[in-house]
Steps between C-alpha positions, in 0.01 A plus 500: 500500500323473167122530499257321270132581448234307308216690333210316340292663228811691397416543131252785557321727744585495868729197467707677233523816710610298803764312298641825365504666842651204679772469237636829629507375861591132461789322340265276301129498422335184369226632269246218480198504271304273269645669190822677603609548139180687408580822686682780319518692829668206671746486209584867557546437872731207422713716273518785755580271791718243332561207727254617763182352356459137395187383317330180606182356350246382760127440509383519860193293411720209389672288768783371273576857396523607864725201574729605214524851644576354843781293346653808337484687832645207696807496275569867557754640740428714692155392612193706412419776750 
């Protein structure tokens, strides 16, 4: 069974470390952050773990942004762990 994890704040700090670590253990990590394209470290992780990390922009203080993330997750198969 494929496993999917969602990590918020994935562009830096603890969120980035979690996304990188989980990418080794899961089939797919959704790396969510307000500015996912702003992280050079996330870019490196994406290159090293091709296909295992997917960037998603989300602002957890913004309800429409959270709804958009929920829509992306709902369309995924398998479901998020």
